[in-house]
A tleap script that builds the chain and sets N, CA, C and O, in Angstrom:
source leaprc.protein.ff14SB
mol = sequence {
  NMET PHE TYR VAL TYR LEU LEU LYS SER LYS
  LYS ASP ASP ASN TYR TYR ILE GLY GLN THR
  ASN ASP ILE LYS LYS ARG ALA ASP MET HIE
  SER LYS GLY LYS VAL SER SER THR LYS TYR
  ARG ARG PRO LEU LYS LEU LEU GLY TYR GLU
  MET HIE LYS THR ARG GLU GLY ALA ARG TRP
  ARG GLU TYR GLN LEU LYS HIE HIE SER ASP
  LYS LYS LYS GLU PHE ILE GLU GLN CYS LEU
  LYS LEU SER LYS ASN THR GLY CGLU
}
set mol.1.N position { -80.039 80.969 -103.477 }
set mol.1.CA position { -80.756 81.446 -102.275 }
set mol.1.C position { -81.768 80.418 -101.738 }
set mol.1.O position { -82.472 79.709 -102.456 }
set mol.2.N position { -81.757 80.420 -100.404 }
set mol.2.CA position { -82.575 79.513 -99.613 }
set mol.2.C position { -83.554 80.391 -98.705 }
set mol.2.O position { -83.292 81.531 -98.320 }
set mol.3.N position { -84.675 79.709 -98.437 }
set mol.3.CA position { -85.852 80.386 -97.802 }
set mol.3.C position { -86.376 79.663 -96.558 }
set mol.3.O position { -86.457 78.435 -96.529 }
set mol.4.N position { -86.723 80.428 -95.555 }
set mol.4.CA position { -87.569 79.967 -94.514 }
set mol.4.C position { -88.796 80.496 -94.628 }
set mol.4.O position { -88.860 81.722 -94.712 }
set mol.5.N position { -89.886 79.803 -94.653 }
set mol.5.CA position { -91.246 80.175 -95.080 }
set mol.5.C position { -92.347 79.760 -93.957 }
set mol.5.O position { -92.210 78.837 -93.154 }
set mol.6.N position { -93.340 80.530 -94.053 }
set mol.6.CA position { -94.381 80.387 -93.109 }
set mol.6.C position { -95.898 80.047 -93.852 }
set mol.6.O position { -96.400 80.849 -94.640 }
set mol.7.N position { -96.460 78.929 -93.540 }
set mol.7.CA position { -97.754 78.745 -94.135 }
set mol.7.C position { -98.671 78.714 -92.939 }
set mol.7.O position { -98.323 78.534 -91.772 }
set mol.8.N position { -99.989 78.932 -93.431 }
set mol.8.CA position { -101.096 78.844 -92.349 }
set mol.8.C position { -102.174 77.977 -92.944 }
set mol.8.O position { -102.566 78.282 -94.070 }
set mol.9.N position { -102.693 76.959 -92.352 }
set mol.9.CA position { -103.709 76.227 -92.675 }
set mol.9.C position { -104.968 76.954 -92.647 }
set mol.9.O position { -105.211 77.674 -91.679 }
set mol.10.N position { -105.890 76.830 -93.716 }
set mol.10.CA position { -107.000 77.522 -93.645 }
set mol.10.C position { -108.026 76.502 -93.065 }
set mol.10.O position { -109.176 76.855 -92.801 }
set mol.11.N position { -107.575 75.204 -92.870 }
set mol.11.CA position { -108.531 74.236 -92.381 }
set mol.11.C position { -108.557 74.313 -90.688 }
set mol.11.O position { -109.603 74.365 -90.041 }
set mol.12.N position { -107.418 74.312 -90.197 }
set mol.12.CA position { -107.262 74.393 -88.653 }
set mol.12.C position { -106.522 75.551 -88.114 }
set mol.12.O position { -106.205 75.474 -86.927 }
set mol.13.N position { -106.196 76.589 -88.758 }
set mol.13.CA position { -105.588 77.827 -88.549 }
set mol.13.C position { -104.252 77.585 -87.810 }
set mol.13.O position { -103.848 78.374 -86.956 }
set mol.14.N position { -103.670 76.621 -88.117 }
set mol.14.CA position { -102.271 76.328 -87.454 }
set mol.14.C position { -101.335 76.714 -88.517 }
set mol.14.O position { -101.685 76.838 -89.690 }
set mol.15.N position { -99.935 76.935 -88.014 }
set mol.15.CA position { -98.931 77.362 -88.852 }
set mol.15.C position { -97.911 76.284 -89.197 }
set mol.15.O position { -97.809 75.322 -88.436 }
set mol.16.N position { -97.168 76.368 -90.259 }
set mol.16.CA position { -96.281 75.479 -90.533 }
set mol.16.C position { -94.834 76.172 -91.065 }
set mol.16.O position { -94.824 77.013 -91.964 }
set mol.17.N position { -93.834 75.783 -90.507 }
set mol.17.CA position { -92.514 76.390 -90.896 }
set mol.17.C position { -91.778 75.505 -91.668 }
set mol.17.O position { -91.745 74.336 -91.286 }
set mol.18.N position { -91.136 75.841 -92.751 }
set mol.18.CA position { -90.224 75.034 -93.478 }
set mol.18.C position { -89.079 75.782 -94.178 }
set mol.18.O position { -89.014 77.012 -94.164 }
set mol.19.N position { -88.109 74.935 -94.837 }
set mol.19.CA position { -87.161 75.732 -95.438 }
set mol.19.C position { -86.836 74.994 -96.866 }
set mol.19.O position { -87.026 73.786 -97.008 }
set mol.20.N position { -86.343 75.812 -97.881 }
set mol.20.CA position { -86.310 75.264 -99.187 }
set mol.20.C position { -85.313 76.193 -99.966 }
set mol.20.O position { -84.767 77.159 -99.434 }
set mol.21.N position { -85.113 75.799 -101.344 }
set mol.21.CA position { -84.305 76.398 -102.021 }
set mol.21.C position { -85.110 77.037 -103.279 }
set mol.21.O position { -84.655 77.925 -104.000 }
set mol.22.N position { -86.412 76.418 -103.419 }
set mol.22.CA position { -87.387 76.856 -104.443 }
set mol.22.C position { -88.672 77.069 -103.931 }
set mol.22.O position { -89.531 76.190 -104.005 }
set mol.23.N position { -88.918 78.374 -103.316 }
set mol.23.CA position { -90.142 78.740 -102.615 }
set mol.23.C position { -91.512 78.384 -103.426 }
set mol.23.O position { -92.550 77.956 -102.923 }
set mol.24.N position { -91.282 78.646 -104.709 }
set mol.24.CA position { -92.700 78.507 -105.637 }
set mol.24.C position { -92.861 76.968 -105.685 }
set mol.24.O position { -93.945 76.462 -105.393 }
set mol.25.N position { -91.774 76.202 -106.058 }
set mol.25.CA position { -92.232 74.851 -106.185 }
set mol.25.C position { -92.569 74.122 -104.870 }
set mol.25.O position { -93.352 73.173 -104.835 }
set mol.26.N position { -91.984 74.579 -103.874 }
set mol.26.CA position { -92.392 74.039 -102.532 }
set mol.26.C position { -93.841 74.473 -102.066 }
set mol.26.O position { -94.578 73.660 -101.508 }
set mol.27.N position { -94.183 75.628 -102.282 }
set mol.27.CA position { -95.445 76.121 -102.034 }
set mol.27.C position { -96.575 75.344 -102.961 }
set mol.27.O position { -97.743 75.210 -102.594 }
set mol.28.N position { -96.108 74.905 -104.087 }
set mol.28.CA position { -97.078 74.207 -105.030 }
set mol.28.C position { -96.996 72.679 -104.481 }
set mol.28.O position { -98.030 72.018 -104.580 }
set mol.29.N position { -96.028 72.160 -103.999 }
set mol.29.CA position { -96.068 70.720 -103.463 }
set mol.29.C position { -96.977 70.799 -102.339 }
set mol.29.O position { -97.871 69.957 -102.249 }
set mol.30.N position { -96.851 71.735 -101.446 }
set mol.30.CA position { -97.763 71.890 -100.236 }
set mol.30.C position { -99.330 71.768 -100.719 }
set mol.30.O position { -100.137 70.950 -100.279 }
set mol.31.N position { -99.588 72.809 -101.768 }
set mol.31.CA position { -100.865 73.032 -102.098 }
set mol.31.C position { -101.466 71.824 -102.858 }
set mol.31.O position { -102.691 71.702 -102.891 }
set mol.32.N position { -100.664 70.930 -103.468 }
set mol.32.CA position { -101.198 69.682 -104.007 }
set mol.32.C position { -101.207 68.484 -103.166 }
set mol.32.O position { -101.690 67.421 -103.557 }
set mol.33.N position { -100.629 68.663 -101.915 }
set mol.33.CA position { -100.796 67.564 -100.976 }
set mol.33.C position { -99.622 66.707 -101.016 }
set mol.33.O position { -99.596 65.738 -100.257 }
set mol.34.N position { -98.735 66.912 -101.728 }
set mol.34.CA position { -97.320 66.258 -101.758 }
set mol.34.C position { -96.525 66.218 -100.577 }
set mol.34.O position { -95.641 65.361 -100.556 }
set mol.35.N position { -96.656 66.978 -99.576 }
set mol.35.CA position { -95.879 67.094 -98.316 }
set mol.35.C position { -96.741 66.525 -97.222 }
set mol.35.O position { -97.749 67.082 -96.787 }
set mol.36.N position { -96.219 65.264 -96.776 }
set mol.36.CA position { -96.947 64.625 -95.618 }
set mol.36.C position { -97.272 65.320 -94.396 }
set mol.36.O position { -98.327 65.053 -93.820 }
set mol.37.N position { -96.470 66.189 -93.939 }
set mol.37.CA position { -96.683 67.110 -92.782 }
set mol.37.C position { -97.936 67.957 -92.964 }
set mol.37.O position { -98.624 68.247 -91.985 }
set mol.38.N position { -98.219 68.325 -94.086 }
set mol.38.CA position { -99.300 69.357 -94.488 }
set mol.38.C position { -100.499 68.915 -95.238 }
set mol.38.O position { -101.519 69.567 -95.465 }
set mol.39.N position { -100.169 67.517 -95.639 }
set mol.39.CA position { -101.239 66.963 -96.634 }
set mol.39.C position { -102.727 67.020 -96.195 }
set mol.39.O position { -103.602 67.133 -97.053 }
set mol.40.N position { -102.999 66.951 -95.003 }
set mol.40.CA position { -104.218 66.792 -94.394 }
set mol.40.C position { -104.666 68.347 -93.719 }
set mol.40.O position { -105.750 68.510 -93.159 }
set mol.41.N position { -103.794 69.277 -93.853 }
set mol.41.CA position { -104.189 70.633 -93.339 }
set mol.41.C position { -104.524 71.691 -94.509 }
set mol.41.O position { -104.689 72.899 -94.336 }
set mol.42.N position { -104.585 71.066 -95.614 }
set mol.42.CA position { -104.958 71.832 -96.853 }
set mol.42.C position { -106.466 72.470 -96.741 }
set mol.42.O position { -107.378 71.785 -96.279 }
set mol.43.N position { -106.673 73.751 -97.167 }
set mol.43.CA position { -105.662 74.578 -98.250 }
set mol.43.C position { -104.744 75.343 -97.185 }
set mol.43.O position { -104.960 75.463 -95.979 }
set mol.44.N position { -103.869 75.737 -97.790 }
set mol.44.CA position { -102.663 76.522 -97.083 }
set mol.44.C position { -102.501 77.722 -97.796 }
set mol.44.O position { -102.860 77.821 -98.969 }
set mol.45.N position { -101.932 78.732 -97.102 }
set mol.45.CA position { -101.573 80.031 -97.598 }
set mol.45.C position { -100.229 80.383 -97.141 }
set mol.45.O position { -99.884 80.288 -95.963 }
set mol.46.N position { -99.477 80.788 -98.087 }
set mol.46.CA position { -98.033 81.301 -97.872 }
set mol.46.C position { -98.028 82.612 -97.435 }
set mol.46.O position { -98.358 83.493 -98.228 }
set mol.47.N position { -97.638 82.945 -96.055 }
set mol.47.CA position { -97.903 84.171 -95.429 }
set mol.47.C position { -96.695 84.796 -95.573 }
set mol.47.O position { -96.793 86.020 -95.488 }
set mol.48.N position { -95.425 84.320 -95.789 }
set mol.48.CA position { -94.124 85.033 -95.908 }
set mol.48.C position { -92.952 84.186 -95.912 }
set mol.48.O position { -93.013 82.959 -95.826 }
set mol.49.N position { -91.889 84.849 -96.013 }
set mol.49.CA position { -90.599 84.016 -95.962 }
set mol.49.C position { -89.476 84.829 -95.889 }
set mol.49.O position { -89.588 85.992 -96.277 }
set mol.50.N position { -88.240 84.360 -95.390 }
set mol.50.CA position { -87.066 84.959 -95.225 }
set mol.50.C position { -86.055 84.439 -96.242 }
set mol.50.O position { -86.207 83.273 -96.607 }
set mol.51.N position { -85.120 85.091 -96.711 }
set mol.51.CA position { -84.013 84.533 -97.656 }
set mol.51.C position { -82.779 84.471 -96.873 }
set mol.51.O position { -82.493 85.298 -96.007 }
set mol.52.N position { -81.949 83.325 -97.249 }
set mol.52.CA position { -80.717 83.147 -96.465 }
set mol.52.C position { -79.726 82.759 -97.585 }
set mol.52.O position { -80.122 82.178 -98.596 }
set mol.53.N position { -78.490 83.073 -97.399 }
set mol.53.CA position { -77.334 82.738 -98.507 }
set mol.53.C position { -77.031 81.190 -98.544 }
set mol.53.O position { -76.583 80.709 -99.585 }
set mol.54.N position { -77.232 80.494 -97.577 }
set mol.54.CA position { -76.706 79.180 -97.483 }
set mol.54.C position { -77.874 78.255 -96.809 }
set mol.54.O position { -78.697 78.702 -96.010 }
set mol.55.N position { -77.825 76.963 -97.230 }
set mol.55.CA position { -78.833 75.966 -96.717 }
set mol.55.C position { -78.629 75.862 -95.214 }
set mol.55.O position { -79.624 75.762 -94.497 }
set mol.56.N position { -77.376 75.878 -94.673 }
set mol.56.CA position { -77.057 75.765 -93.431 }
set mol.56.C position { -77.835 77.021 -92.469 }
set mol.56.O position { -78.401 76.845 -91.390 }
set mol.57.N position { -77.687 78.205 -93.148 }
set mol.57.CA position { -78.285 79.387 -92.400 }
set mol.57.C position { -79.797 79.206 -92.318 }
set mol.57.O position { -80.436 79.479 -91.302 }
set mol.58.N position { -80.365 78.705 -93.505 }
set mol.58.CA position { -81.865 78.530 -93.424 }
set mol.58.C position { -82.268 77.382 -92.688 }
set mol.58.O position { -83.431 77.340 -92.287 }
set mol.59.N position { -81.361 76.293 -92.410 }
set mol.59.CA position { -81.698 75.228 -91.533 }
set mol.59.C position { -81.766 75.667 -90.136 }
set mol.59.O position { -82.660 75.373 -89.344 }
set mol.60.N position { -80.677 76.443 -89.892 }
set mol.60.CA position { -80.391 77.038 -88.469 }
set mol.60.C position { -81.753 77.771 -88.087 }
set mol.60.O position { -82.447 77.461 -87.119 }
set mol.61.N position { -82.043 78.841 -89.039 }
set mol.61.CA position { -83.186 79.582 -88.580 }
set mol.61.C position { -84.439 78.811 -88.414 }
set mol.61.O position { -85.166 79.080 -87.458 }
set mol.62.N position { -84.799 77.777 -89.341 }
set mol.62.CA position { -85.958 76.898 -89.196 }
set mol.62.C position { -85.808 76.260 -87.774 }
set mol.62.O position { -86.731 76.318 -86.961 }
set mol.63.N position { -84.758 75.722 -87.534 }
set mol.63.CA position { -84.691 75.158 -86.215 }
set mol.63.C position { -84.929 76.198 -85.026 }
set mol.63.O position { -85.645 75.900 -84.071 }
set mol.64.N position { -84.348 77.327 -85.126 }
set mol.64.CA position { -84.625 78.413 -84.113 }
set mol.64.C position { -86.027 78.589 -84.043 }
set mol.64.O position { -86.553 78.571 -82.930 }
set mol.65.N position { -86.744 78.763 -85.101 }
set mol.65.CA position { -88.105 79.198 -84.944 }
set mol.65.C position { -89.141 77.987 -84.361 }
set mol.65.O position { -90.145 78.204 -83.683 }
set mol.66.N position { -88.693 76.781 -84.756 }
set mol.66.CA position { -89.521 75.567 -84.275 }
set mol.66.C position { -89.113 75.240 -82.934 }
set mol.66.O position { -89.894 74.558 -82.270 }
set mol.67.N position { -87.951 75.632 -82.387 }
set mol.67.CA position { -87.725 75.266 -81.071 }
set mol.67.C position { -87.658 76.407 -79.953 }
set mol.67.O position { -87.383 76.126 -78.787 }
set mol.68.N position { -87.929 77.724 -80.383 }
set mol.68.CA position { -87.977 78.843 -79.465 }
set mol.68.C position { -89.205 79.636 -79.905 }
set mol.68.O position { -89.254 80.255 -80.967 }
set mol.69.N position { -90.279 79.566 -78.934 }
set mol.69.CA position { -91.455 80.124 -78.965 }
set mol.69.C position { -91.622 81.524 -79.125 }
set mol.69.O position { -92.584 82.046 -79.688 }
set mol.70.N position { -90.599 82.156 -78.584 }
set mol.70.CA position { -90.544 83.662 -78.795 }
set mol.70.C position { -90.080 84.137 -80.061 }
set mol.70.O position { -90.545 85.213 -80.436 }
set mol.71.N position { -89.273 83.563 -80.778 }
set mol.71.CA position { -88.667 83.622 -82.032 }
set mol.71.C position { -89.774 83.173 -83.062 }
set mol.71.O position { -89.939 83.840 -84.084 }
set mol.72.N position { -90.476 82.140 -82.828 }
set mol.72.CA position { -91.486 81.781 -83.771 }
set mol.72.C position { -92.716 82.868 -83.652 }
set mol.72.O position { -93.280 83.231 -84.684 }
set mol.73.N position { -93.072 83.319 -82.517 }
set mol.73.CA position { -94.094 84.313 -82.464 }
set mol.73.C position { -93.666 85.713 -83.165 }
set mol.73.O position { -94.456 86.419 -83.791 }
set mol.74.N position { -92.462 85.966 -82.989 }
set mol.74.CA position { -91.948 87.258 -83.652 }
set mol.74.C position { -91.928 87.054 -85.290 }
set mol.74.O position { -92.245 87.999 -86.012 }
set mol.75.N position { -91.563 85.850 -85.814 }
set mol.75.CA position { -91.448 85.503 -87.254 }
set mol.75.C position { -92.993 85.571 -87.640 }
set mol.75.O position { -93.280 86.298 -88.591 }
set mol.76.N position { -93.960 84.918 -87.026 }
set mol.76.CA position { -95.308 84.971 -87.356 }
set mol.76.C position { -95.818 86.341 -87.447 }
set mol.76.O position { -96.395 86.675 -88.482 }
set mol.77.N position { -95.669 87.194 -86.460 }
set mol.77.CA position { -96.044 88.590 -86.458 }
set mol.77.C position { -95.448 89.367 -87.527 }
set mol.77.O position { -96.093 90.279 -88.043 }
set mol.78.N position { -94.211 89.069 -87.923 }
set mol.78.CA position { -93.553 89.761 -88.896 }
set mol.78.C position { -94.279 89.330 -90.375 }
set mol.78.O position { -94.735 90.131 -91.192 }
set mol.79.N position { -94.267 88.143 -90.472 }
set mol.79.CA position { -95.014 87.636 -91.655 }
set mol.79.C position { -96.482 88.087 -91.918 }
set mol.79.O position { -96.893 88.335 -93.052 }
set mol.80.N position { -97.182 88.168 -90.886 }
set mol.80.CA position { -98.678 88.582 -90.792 }
set mol.80.C position { -98.651 90.230 -91.177 }
set mol.80.O position { -99.456 90.752 -91.948 }
set mol.81.N position { -97.737 90.823 -90.595 }
set mol.81.CA position { -97.713 92.372 -90.878 }
set mol.81.C position { -97.391 92.596 -92.393 }
set mol.81.O position { -97.995 93.403 -93.100 }
set mol.82.N position { -96.477 91.872 -92.763 }
set mol.82.CA position { -96.043 92.074 -94.283 }
set mol.82.C position { -97.088 91.583 -95.177 }
set mol.82.O position { -97.209 92.165 -96.255 }
set mol.83.N position { -97.967 90.475 -94.868 }
set mol.83.CA position { -98.950 90.036 -95.627 }
set mol.83.C position { -100.020 91.074 -95.612 }
set mol.83.O position { -100.550 91.333 -96.692 }
set mol.84.N position { -100.416 91.709 -94.535 }
set mol.84.CA position { -101.337 92.986 -94.413 }
set mol.84.C position { -101.049 94.062 -95.423 }
set mol.84.O position { -101.870 94.654 -96.124 }
set mol.85.N position { -99.831 94.204 -95.382 }
set mol.85.CA position { -99.257 95.534 -96.154 }
set mol.85.C position { -99.344 95.231 -97.451 }
set mol.85.O position { -99.544 96.167 -98.226 }
set mol.86.N position { -99.215 93.885 -97.976 }
set mol.86.CA position { -99.180 93.692 -99.454 }
set mol.86.C position { -100.549 93.443 -99.942 }
set mol.86.O position { -100.786 93.309 -101.143 }
set mol.87.N position { -101.577 93.372 -98.898 }
set mol.87.CA position { -103.055 93.107 -99.217 }
set mol.87.C position { -103.337 91.661 -99.599 }
set mol.87.O position { -104.304 91.339 -100.290 }
set mol.88.N position { -102.490 90.853 -99.141 }
set mol.88.CA position { -102.743 89.383 -99.423 }
set mol.88.C position { -103.748 88.733 -98.371 }
set mol.88.O position { -104.055 87.545 -98.464 }
savepdb mol mol.pdb
quit
């Protein structure tokens, strides 16, 4: 299984979208500053993720979210709604 995930920087309130096959390991890498694109934006909070059957599907979805503001906005709203419902 592959994941497209959304992080929010508690430092600057910006979002980061990425994809991985191991969500826990990747979130841990972000938290420890081992990912250059988010290293200086810590602390980060995982707001949500989508599951995909293939890496190609996850990469395509990540591309869509990063290049289409309407899809990105919808994904952020979906993750925020889910995050509020789970009490995180």
